[in-house]
N, C-alpha and C positions, 0 to 999 in steps of 0.2 A: 379375982381368982380365975375367972374365965379367960381374961387376957393373958395371965401367966400360963394357963394351960395351952392356949393357942401358941404362945411363944415356944414352949417346950415341944409342941407338935411340929412347929416349923423347923426347929433345930434338928429334930429327929429326921425330918424329911430331907434336910440338907445333907445329913450324914448318909442316908440311904442313897441319895443321888451321887455322893462322892464314892460310895462303895460300888455303884453301878456305872461309874464313869468309864470312858474309853481307856484311859491309862490303867485303871484298876483291873479292868477286864483283860487287857493285854498282859499285865504283870502276872495275873493268875494263869493265863494260857501259857506264858513262858515258863512259869514255875512247874506246871504240870508236864510240859514238854521235856524240861530238863530232868525231871524225876523219872519219866517213863522211857526216855530215849538216851542212849549213850553216845550216839553218833552226832557230831555237831552239825553236819550238813542236814540231817533229818530234823534236828531242832529248828534250824533255819527254815526248812520247808513248812514246819508246823506254824511258825510265827508268821511267815509270809502269807498264809491263808487268811490271816486277820488284817492284812494291810489296809483294806478299805475301811476298817473300823479304827485301827490304831493310829494311822497318820504319822506324825513326827515321832511318836513314842517308839515305833518299831526300830528306828535307827539306834536309839539309846539302849533298847533291850538287846539288840544284836551285839553291841559293844560289851554289854554286861555279861552276856553268855560266853563270849570268847574275844577278848580285846585284840588278840593277834590276828583275827580274821578267820574266814571260813577256809576249810581245807578241801581235799578231794579235787584238786586241779584248778581251783579258782579262789581268789582272795576277796574279802569283803570290800577292799578298796576299789575293786572293779565294779561293784554294785552301786547304783544310785537310787536313793529313796526320795520320792516326791513328798515333801512335807508342806509346801505352800499350796494348799488346796484352793486358795482364793486368787491365785495368779498375781500376787504382788499388791492386791487391794487390801487396805486395812479395814477389816470387818469388826464392828463393835461387839463385845461380849456382853450379853444381857442376861441377868439372873431373873428368871420369871417366878422363882419359888416364893418370893415375898409379895407378889402382886395380887394374889388371890387370898383373901382373909379366910381363916378357918371358922370364924364366927361372923356370919353375914349381918347379924343384929348389932354386933359390937365390932365393927371392922377396925383393923389396925394395918395400915399400909404405909410403909416407909417411903415409897416413891411418891413425891408430891411436886406440884408446880403451881406457882402463883399466877394471878391473872396477867400480870406484866410478862412473866415468862411465857405464858400461853400466847399472848398477843405477839410478842417479839418472835417466838418460835414459829408460829404460823406464818408470820410475815417473811421470816427467813426461808422457811420451806417453800412458800409460794414463789419468792424470788428465785430460789434455787431451781424450782420446777420450771419457771419461765426460762432460766438460763439453759436448763437441759433441753427444753423445747427448741430454743434458738440454736443451741449446738447441733441438735439433731437435724434441724433445717439446714444449717451450714454444711454438715457432713453429707447430707443428701445432695446439696448443691454441688459440693466438691466431687461427689460420685458422678453426678450428671456431667460435670465438666470433663471428668476423666473419660466417660463414655463418648462424649462429643469429640474429644481429642482422638480417641480410638477410631471413630468413624472418619474423622478428618484425615488421619494417616492412612486409613484403608482407601479412602477416595484418592489421596495423593499417590499411593502405590498403584491404584488402578490407572491413573493418568500416566504415570511413568511407564507402566507396562504397555499402555496403548501407544505411547510415543516410541517405546522400544520396538514394538511390532511394526510401527511405521518405518523405522530405520531398517528393520529386517526386510520389509517390502521393497524399500529403495535399493537395498543391497541385491535383492533378487532381480530387480529391474536392471541394475548395472551388470550383474552377471549375465542376464539375457542379452544385453547389448554387446558385452564382451564375446559371448558365444556367436552372435551374428558377425562381429568383426573377424573372429577366428574363422568362421565359415567362409566369409568373403576372401580372406587371405588364402585359405586352402583352395578355394575355387581358382584364384589367380595362379597358385602353384600348379593346379591341374592344367590350366591353359598353357603355362610355361612348359610343363612337361610334354603337353601335346605338340607345342611348337618344336621342342627338342626332338620329338619323335619324327615330325615332318622333316626337320633338317637331317636327321639320321637317314631317313628314307631317300632324301635327295642325294645325300652323300653316297649312299649305297648305289643309287641309280647311276651316279657319275662314275663310280668305280666300275660298275657293270659295263657302262659305255666304253670306258677306257680299256677294260679287259677285252671287249669285242674289237676295238680298234687295234689293240696289240695283237690279237689273234689274226685279224685280217692282214696286218703288217707282216707278221712272220709267215703267214700263208703265201702272201705275194712274194716275199723274199725267197721263200722256198721254191715257189713256182719259177722265179727268175733263175735261181741256181739250177733247177731241173732243166729249164730251157737252155741254159748255157751248156750244161752237161750234154744234153741231146745234140746241140749244135756242134760241140766239140766231137762228139761221137760220130756225127754225120760227116764232118770234115775228115776225121781220121779214116772213116770207112771209104770215103771218096779217094783219099790218097792211096790207100791200100789197093783199091781197084785199079787206079791209074798205074800204079807200079807194076801190078800184075800184068797189065796189058802192054807194058814196055813203053809206056808214055811217060813223058816227063810232065808233070803238072805245070800248067802255065801260071 
């Protein structure tokens, strides 16, 4: 009789847990929201407040409330609900309700394991743990390789930057040499310009000398003409005087 009583108690506990499950709570919350609120968008807001507890059930409830989707400017198809809380990892579902007996003096536990299962299971878990340890060591090594590669590329970049700066320095040296050549060329142009200036001055002096000679030439020519005029005037005057005196000039 004690065992039967314990069995009934366990069944009652299972029913209570089902009534208090996440899905049942979500259903009750949705029913209360539908009864108290007429606006579908407000119902959705009420349900969304329980998202952390409802999980996947919230998507089903939203479709039950209004299959055509939410109104007031946006549709339910635009909303995404995260239902995979384990990120794609398959997590086992374990019922702990039958693991603790209601009568510790007369325990009844459905979950049992043989010695062979224990040995094999522990060996399996030990091997799996060693595999996990090895995988973690491998991942750590891969991470270290990645970090080493990063440092390698950073060092490579530093060398390339150093070589680039060296090339820039050589360019500056070449630019300096070009500037010196340009300076020397300009200096030669200055000397050439100076020679042209000297030649121009010589030409000017030659023209000045030629001008002076021309002046002297025309002055001498003018003096010669003046002398001839004076001679002619003197001879004319002499003829006049001779005529006046009744003499015939010889």
